[in-house]
C-alpha positions as CSV (number, residue, x, y, z in Angstrom):
1,M,-0.1,-0.3,0.0
2,E,1.9,3.2,-1.3
3,A,-0.3,5.6,0.8
4,L,0.6,4.0,3.6
5,K,4.3,4.1,3.1
6,Q,3.4,7.6,2.4
7,R,2.1,8.5,5.5
8,I,4.8,6.5,7.6
9,L,7.5,8.6,6.2
10,E,5.6,11.6,6.7
11,E,4.2,10.8,10.1
12,G,6.2,8.0,11.5
13,I,8.4,8.8,14.5
14,V,12.0,6.8,14.2
15,I,12.5,6.1,18.2
16,S,15.1,3.9,17.5
17,D,16.7,0.4,15.8
18,Q,14.0,-1.5,16.8
19,V,10.8,1.3,17.6
20,L,8.7,3.1,15.2
21,K,5.8,5.2,16.5
22,L,3.2,5.0,14.6
23,D,1.0,7.4,17.3
24,G,-0.7,9.8,14.5
25,L,-2.3,6.9,11.9
26,L,-2.6,3.5,14.2
27,N,-2.0,4.1,17.6
28,H,-3.4,7.5,19.2
29,Q,-5.0,8.9,16.2
30,V,-7.0,7.1,13.0
31,D,-7.6,8.3,9.8
32,P,-10.5,6.8,9.0
33,E,-10.3,6.7,4.8
34,L,-6.8,5.4,4.8
35,T,-8.2,2.9,7.7
36,M,-11.0,1.8,5.2
37,Q,-8.8,1.3,2.7
38,M,-6.8,-1.2,4.2
39,G,-9.7,-2.9,5.1
40,K,-10.5,-3.3,2.0
41,E,-7.1,-4.4,1.0
42,F,-7.3,-7.2,3.5
43,A,-10.7,-8.2,2.8
44,A,-9.3,-8.5,-1.4
45,R,-6.3,-10.8,-0.2
46,F,-8.4,-13.2,2.5
47,R,-11.9,-12.8,0.7
48,E,-11.8,-16.4,-1.1
49,E,-10.8,-17.7,3.0
50,G,-15.0,-18.1,3.7
51,V,-14.0,-15.8,6.9
52,T,-16.9,-16.2,9.4
53,R,-15.4,-13.6,11.6
54,V,-12.5,-10.9,12.0
55,V,-10.3,-11.3,15.8
56,T,-7.9,-8.7,16.8
57,V,-6.5,-7.9,20.1
58,E,-7.4,-4.1,21.9
59,S,-7.1,-1.7,20.9
60,S,-4.6,-0.4,18.6
61,G,-5.8,-3.4,16.2
62,I,-9.2,-2.5,15.9
63,P,-9.5,0.1,13.6
64,A,-7.8,-2.0,10.6
65,A,-9.7,-5.3,11.9
66,F,-13.3,-3.4,12.1
67,A,-12.7,-2.4,8.4
68,T,-11.7,-5.6,7.4
69,A,-14.7,-7.0,9.4
70,Y,-17.1,-4.5,7.4
71,E,-16.0,-5.2,3.8
72,L,-16.1,-8.9,4.6
73,G,-19.0,-8.9,6.1
74,V,-18.5,-10.7,9.1
75,P,-18.6,-10.2,12.9
76,L,-15.9,-8.4,15.0
77,V,-14.2,-10.2,17.7
78,F,-11.6,-8.5,19.6
79,A,-9.3,-10.2,22.6
80,R,-9.0,-8.3,25.7
81,R,-6.3,-6.8,28.0
82,K,-8.1,-6.6,31.2
83,K,-10.9,-8.7,32.8
84,T,-13.6,-7.2,34.1
85,L,-16.3,-7.8,36.2
86,L,-19.0,-9.1,33.4
87,A,-16.3,-11.1,31.5
88,D,-16.7,-14.6,30.9
89,P,-15.1,-17.1,33.9
90,D,-14.5,-19.9,31.2
91,A,-12.9,-17.6,28.4
92,L,-9.7,-18.6,26.2
93,C,-6.9,-17.4,27.8
94,E,-3.6,-16.4,27.0
95,R,-0.3,-14.8,28.8
96,V,1.7,-12.5,26.2
97,P,4.6,-10.2,26.4
98,S,3.9,-6.7,25.0
99,F,7.2,-5.6,23.0
100,T,6.1,-1.6,23.3
101,K,4.0,-1.5,26.8
102,G,7.3,-3.7,28.3
103,I,4.7,-5.7,30.3
104,V,2.6,-9.3,30.0
105,T,-0.6,-9.2,30.0
106,D,-3.6,-11.8,29.9
107,I,-5.5,-11.3,26.6
108,L,-8.9,-13.3,26.5
109,I,-11.8,-14.0,24.1
110,S,-15.6,-15.4,25.2
111,R,-15.9,-18.7,24.2
112,Q,-19.5,-17.3,23.2
113,Y,-17.6,-15.2,20.3
114,I,-15.7,-18.0,19.0
115,S,-16.2,-21.3,18.3
116,E,-15.2,-24.5,15.9
117,N,-17.2,-23.8,13.1
118,D,-15.2,-20.3,12.9
119,R,-13.1,-19.5,9.9
120,I,-11.0,-16.9,11.4
121,L,-9.1,-14.1,9.9
122,F,-6.7,-12.4,12.9
123,I,-6.0,-9.0,12.0
124,D,-3.5,-6.5,14.1
125,D,-1.8,-3.1,13.4
126,I,1.7,-3.9,14.5
127,I,3.8,-7.1,14.4
128,A,7.5,-7.0,16.0
129,N,8.4,-10.1,18.2
130,G,4.8,-11.7,17.4
131,D,4.1,-12.8,20.8
132,A,0.5,-10.9,20.9
133,A,0.1,-12.9,17.2
134,R,1.2,-16.1,19.1
135,G,-1.3,-16.0,22.0
136,V,-4.1,-15.3,19.8
137,V,-3.5,-18.0,17.7
138,K,-3.3,-20.4,20.4
139,I,-6.8,-19.2,21.6
140,I,-8.1,-19.6,17.9
141,Q,-6.5,-23.1,18.0
142,R,-8.2,-24.3,21.3
143,S,-11.3,-23.0,20.5
144,G,-11.2,-25.7,17.4
145,A,-11.8,-22.8,15.4
146,E,-9.4,-22.9,11.6
147,L,-7.1,-19.7,11.2
148,V,-7.0,-18.8,7.9
149,G,-4.6,-16.4,8.0
150,V,-3.4,-12.8,9.3
151,G,-2.9,-9.6,8.4
152,I,-0.8,-7.2,10.1
153,V,-0.9,-3.7,8.4
154,V,3.3,-3.3,9.8
155,E,5.6,-5.7,9.6
156,K,8.6,-5.4,11.3
157,S,10.3,-7.9,9.5
158,F,13.7,-7.7,10.8
159,Q,12.1,-8.4,14.0
160,A,11.2,-12.4,14.3
161,G,7.4,-12.1,14.7
162,G,6.6,-12.8,10.8
163,R,8.9,-15.0,10.6
164,A,7.6,-17.4,13.3
165,I,4.2,-17.3,12.3
166,R,4.6,-18.2,8.7
167,E,7.1,-21.0,10.0
168,Q,4.1,-22.4,12.2
169,G,2.7,-22.6,8.7
170,I,0.1,-19.5,8.7
171,R,-0.3,-17.3,5.5
172,L,0.3,-13.8,6.9
173,E,0.0,-11.1,5.0
174,S,1.5,-7.4,5.3
175,L,0.2,-4.5,3.9
176,V,3.9,-3.1,4.5
177,R,7.0,-4.6,5.4
178,I,9.9,-2.8,7.2
179,M,13.3,-3.8,6.7
180,S,15.2,-1.3,8.7
181,L,15.1,1.7,11.2
182,N,18.7,1.9,11.1
183,D,20.2,6.0,11.6
184,G,16.6,7.3,12.1
185,K,15.5,6.3,8.7
186,V,12.1,4.1,8.1
187,T,13.8,1.5,5.3
188,F,11.3,-0.7,3.5
189,E,11.0,-4.4,1.5
190,D,9.8,-3.9,-2.0
């Protein structure tokens, strides 16, 4: 997605050779038009997979996942990062570290919203080390649902997350792949 690459170059802030801040378009503020374009692109890539639900992790993955679910005409389910008083006590749960937050959290999905009859597309904003993605994959597998693929808005391909998911035999499609943040510069893969 050339429009996404351009926005990353214009608005992304390279914090270090490992961290790219995308608050202006993914993680704090959302451009609805660009987000809907992302959803259309993911939907086009996965339309033939018979997706019955889109799954993401709160909160930064929700806009792109919503746009994708809208385009596919299926429900969006998001894995919560916090248990609430009303949470399903039998929810599917995985403990995952967060690369950007530097903490370990539980992610959970109620069994009410994911079942063995589902064909799941997992959409997320960024993949770095892939811990959250691996946690969601485990939840989907334990539910008995079929994971048809993973869509990532920004893959930092110099980190192991995307590669680790692909090595599990899972189809992973990224809208943008960044191969380096060295010298304060974003370098994309072709």
